[in-house]
C-alpha positions as CSV (number, residue, x, y, z in Angstrom):
1,M,6.5,12.5,11.4
2,K,6.2,11.7,7.7
3,L,5.6,8.0,7.0
4,G,5.9,6.1,3.7
5,F,4.7,2.7,2.7
6,I,6.1,0.6,-0.2
7,G,3.3,-1.9,-0.6
8,G,-0.4,-1.1,0.0
9,G,-1.7,-4.3,1.4
10,N,-3.7,-5.1,4.6
11,M,-0.8,-4.6,7.0
12,A,0.1,-1.2,5.5
13,Y,-3.5,-0.2,5.7
14,A,-3.8,-1.3,9.4
15,I,-0.6,0.5,10.4
16,A,-1.6,3.7,8.6
17,G,-5.0,3.6,10.4
18,G,-3.3,3.0,13.7
19,V,-0.9,5.9,13.2
20,L,-3.7,8.2,12.3
21,A,-5.8,7.1,15.2
22,A,-2.9,7.8,17.6
23,E,-2.4,11.2,15.9
24,L,1.3,10.5,15.2
25,C,0.8,12.3,11.9
26,S,-1.9,13.5,9.6
27,E,-3.2,12.1,6.3
28,K,-1.1,14.5,4.3
29,D,2.1,13.1,5.9
30,I,1.5,9.5,4.8
31,F,2.6,8.4,1.3
32,V,1.9,5.0,-0.2
33,S,3.5,3.3,-3.3
34,D,2.0,0.3,-5.0
35,P,1.7,-0.7,-8.6
36,N,-1.8,-2.0,-8.0
37,T,-4.1,1.0,-8.4
38,E,-7.0,-0.9,-6.8
39,A,-4.9,-1.2,-3.6
40,L,-4.3,2.5,-3.6
41,K,-8.0,3.4,-3.7
42,K,-8.6,2.6,0.0
43,F,-5.8,4.8,1.0
44,K,-7.1,7.7,-1.2
45,K,-10.5,7.3,0.5
46,M,-8.6,7.8,3.8
47,G,-7.1,11.0,2.4
48,V,-3.6,9.5,2.0
49,S,-1.4,10.0,-1.1
50,G,-1.2,6.9,-3.2
51,K,0.9,6.5,-6.4
52,E,2.4,3.6,-8.4
53,S,6.0,4.9,-8.2
54,N,8.2,4.0,-5.2
55,G,9.3,7.6,-5.2
56,N,6.0,8.5,-3.6
57,A,6.8,6.6,-0.4
58,L,10.2,8.3,-0.2
59,Q,8.5,11.5,0.7
60,G,8.4,9.9,4.2
61,D,11.2,10.0,6.7
62,Y,10.3,6.5,7.9
63,I,9.6,4.0,5.1
64,I,7.8,0.7,5.8
65,L,8.7,-2.0,3.3
66,A,5.3,-3.7,3.4
67,V,5.8,-6.2,0.5
68,K,6.1,-10.0,0.3
69,P,9.6,-11.5,0.7
70,F,9.8,-12.6,-2.9
71,V,8.9,-9.0,-4.0
72,L,11.4,-7.3,-1.8
73,P,14.6,-7.8,-3.8
74,G,13.0,-6.1,-6.8
75,V,11.9,-3.2,-4.7
76,L,15.4,-2.8,-3.1
77,A,17.0,-2.9,-6.5
78,D,14.7,-0.2,-7.8
79,L,15.4,2.0,-4.8
80,K,19.1,1.6,-5.2
81,A,19.0,2.2,-9.0
82,Q,16.6,5.2,-9.1
83,Y,16.6,6.8,-5.7
84,A,20.1,6.3,-4.3
85,N,20.4,10.0,-3.4
86,K,17.1,9.9,-1.5
87,I,17.6,6.8,0.7
88,K,20.6,7.9,2.6
89,D,18.8,9.7,5.5
90,K,15.7,7.5,5.6
91,V,14.8,4.9,8.2
92,F,13.6,1.7,6.5
93,I,11.4,-0.7,8.4
94,T,11.1,-4.1,6.9
95,I,8.2,-6.5,7.9
96,A,9.1,-9.2,5.3
97,A,9.3,-12.7,6.8
98,G,12.7,-14.5,6.6
99,V,14.7,-11.5,5.1
100,E,17.6,-10.6,7.4
101,I,18.8,-7.0,8.0
102,S,22.2,-7.9,6.4
103,A,20.6,-8.8,3.1
104,I,18.7,-5.4,3.0
105,K,21.9,-3.5,3.9
106,E,23.7,-5.3,1.1
107,A,21.1,-4.3,-1.4
108,L,20.6,-0.6,-0.3
109,G,24.1,0.1,1.1
110,Y,25.7,-0.8,4.3
111,D,25.2,2.7,5.7
112,A,21.4,2.4,5.3
113,K,19.3,2.5,8.5
114,I,17.2,-0.6,8.7
115,V,14.9,-1.9,11.4
116,R,13.4,-5.3,11.1
117,I,10.0,-5.9,12.7
118,M,7.5,-8.8,12.7
119,P,3.9,-7.7,13.2
120,N,0.8,-9.8,12.9
121,T,-2.7,-9.4,11.4
122,P,-4.5,-8.4,14.7
123,A,-2.8,-5.1,14.1
124,M,-5.9,-4.5,11.9
125,A,-7.9,-4.4,15.1
126,L,-5.2,-2.3,16.8
127,C,-4.5,-5.4,18.9
128,G,-1.4,-6.7,17.2
129,M,1.9,-8.1,18.5
130,S,5.0,-6.7,16.9
131,V,8.6,-7.8,17.6
132,I,11.5,-5.6,16.9
133,A,14.9,-7.0,16.1
134,A,17.4,-5.7,18.6
135,E,20.3,-5.5,16.1
136,H,21.2,-2.6,13.9
137,M,19.0,0.0,15.5
138,P,18.8,3.5,13.9
139,T,21.5,5.9,15.0
140,T,19.5,8.1,17.2
141,P,17.2,7.4,20.2
142,E,14.6,9.7,18.6
143,E,14.4,7.6,15.5
144,F,14.0,4.4,17.4
145,S,11.4,6.0,19.6
146,Q,9.4,7.0,16.5
147,V,9.6,3.4,15.2
148,V,8.3,2.1,18.5
149,N,5.5,4.6,18.5
150,I,4.4,3.5,15.0
151,F,3.9,-0.1,16.0
152,R,2.6,0.7,19.5
153,A,-0.2,2.4,17.7
154,V,-1.4,-1.0,16.5
155,G,-0.8,-3.1,19.6
156,R,2.0,-4.3,21.8
157,I,5.7,-4.5,21.1
158,E,8.6,-6.7,22.2
159,I,12.3,-6.4,21.4
160,L,14.3,-9.6,20.8
161,P,17.5,-10.7,19.0
162,E,17.1,-11.0,15.2
163,S,18.2,-14.6,15.5
164,L,14.9,-15.4,17.2
165,L,12.6,-13.7,14.6
166,N,11.9,-16.8,12.6
167,S,10.6,-18.4,15.8
168,V,8.6,-15.2,16.4
169,I,6.9,-15.8,13.1
170,A,5.6,-19.2,14.4
171,V,4.5,-17.9,17.8
172,S,2.9,-14.6,16.9
173,G,3.2,-13.8,13.1
174,S,1.5,-17.0,11.9
175,S,-0.3,-18.0,15.0
176,P,-3.5,-16.0,14.4
177,A,-4.2,-18.6,11.7
178,Y,-4.0,-21.4,14.2
179,V,-6.4,-19.6,16.5
180,F,-8.9,-18.9,13.7
181,M,-8.8,-22.6,12.9
182,M,-9.6,-23.4,16.6
183,I,-12.4,-20.9,16.7
184,E,-13.9,-22.3,13.5
185,A,-13.7,-25.9,14.9
186,M,-15.3,-24.7,18.2
187,A,-18.1,-23.0,16.3
188,D,-18.6,-26.1,14.1
189,A,-19.1,-28.2,17.2
190,A,-21.5,-25.7,18.7
191,V,-23.5,-25.6,15.5
192,R,-23.6,-29.4,15.6
193,D,-25.2,-29.2,19.1
194,G,-27.8,-26.7,17.9
195,I,-26.3,-23.3,18.5
196,S,-26.7,-20.8,15.6
197,R,-23.6,-20.1,13.5
198,Q,-23.6,-16.4,14.4
199,S,-23.9,-17.2,18.1
200,A,-21.3,-19.9,17.9
201,Y,-18.7,-17.6,16.4
202,L,-19.4,-15.0,19.0
203,L,-19.1,-17.4,21.9
204,A,-15.9,-19.0,20.6
205,A,-14.1,-15.7,19.6
206,Q,-15.0,-13.8,22.8
207,S,-13.9,-16.8,24.9
208,V,-10.5,-16.9,23.2
209,M,-10.1,-13.2,23.5
210,G,-11.1,-13.2,27.1
211,A,-8.8,-16.0,28.0
212,A,-5.8,-14.3,26.5
213,K,-6.8,-11.0,28.2
214,L,-7.1,-12.8,31.6
215,M,-3.6,-14.3,31.3
216,L,-2.0,-11.0,30.2
217,E,-3.7,-9.0,33.0
218,T,-3.2,-11.4,35.9
219,G,0.3,-12.6,34.9
220,K,-0.7,-16.1,35.9
221,H,0.8,-19.2,34.3
222,P,-1.5,-20.6,31.6
223,G,-1.5,-24.0,33.4
224,E,-2.7,-22.3,36.6
225,L,-5.5,-20.6,34.8
226,K,-6.4,-23.9,33.0
227,D,-6.6,-25.6,36.4
228,M,-9.0,-22.9,37.7
229,V,-11.5,-24.0,35.0
230,C,-11.1,-27.7,35.6
231,S,-13.4,-28.8,38.4
232,P,-13.0,-32.4,39.8
233,K,-15.0,-34.8,37.7
234,G,-16.3,-31.8,35.7
235,T,-16.9,-31.1,32.0
236,T,-13.7,-29.2,31.4
237,I,-11.2,-31.8,32.6
238,E,-13.1,-34.3,30.4
239,A,-12.5,-32.1,27.4
240,V,-8.8,-31.5,28.4
241,K,-8.3,-35.3,28.6
242,R,-9.7,-35.7,25.1
243,L,-7.5,-32.9,23.8
244,E,-4.4,-34.6,25.3
245,E,-5.4,-38.0,23.8
246,C,-5.7,-36.2,20.3
247,G,-2.2,-34.7,20.7
248,F,-3.5,-31.1,20.9
249,R,-0.4,-29.5,22.4
250,S,2.1,-31.6,20.4
251,A,0.2,-30.8,17.1
252,I,0.6,-27.1,17.9
253,M,4.3,-27.5,18.7
254,A,4.9,-29.5,15.5
255,A,3.1,-26.8,13.4
256,M,5.2,-24.1,14.9
257,Q,8.4,-26.0,14.2
258,A,7.3,-26.4,10.6
259,C,6.6,-22.7,10.4
260,T,10.0,-21.8,11.8
261,E,11.8,-24.2,9.5
262,K,10.0,-22.6,6.5
263,A,11.1,-19.2,7.6
264,D,14.7,-20.4,8.0
265,S,14.6,-21.7,4.4
266,M,13.4,-18.4,2.9
């Protein structure tokens, strides 16, 4: 497999690293395009070809459009204007929030093969969650299988209708930020009680990771697992009571609604 990236940011770097670790291709089969030469340096240290021109990425058979939503229209216009003869047989994978497949097809041509995916930043630790839009799959099972393999190399995948992808942004794309805020708050409270900052971050982060792993591996409802920690008249139920008084769950739901509404408006 030959893989191209238009955009050399953190997500592109994470995916490239995951693909190499999974031995889906070698360094010589990855091609990165980014006008920022500083961004390309980390790829060159990896042994990956990095150039400023979008044409470099088009050496790949699968092209990941790893740019911000406001940058994407300019990239698509450049591809159509300068490389129309090269884009016909490529599979384009967009990870831009809020940009629908139909808009990319309109820009590149309605016969273009587009897959829309929403990954998240834990892909950088090969523990990401990527959601693939079920619509407009590439024409062959082999092509789709390769797309799945790329993102499975950096975590788990799920396939959902494109109409749900803005909600996906709220529940998995943006949610690591909410979790980091919670970890930071937990660590601050621990530091207040005398635990060192380094130990506080370790205790909080490992507990969050362990709780998530326990739920995924047991398949138990989160409420059931919460109840397992809450002993009668114990410390945990007292903390849960205070969280409820402070609107913990409703605050998260409101934040996610705001996130989805923002994605809808983009």
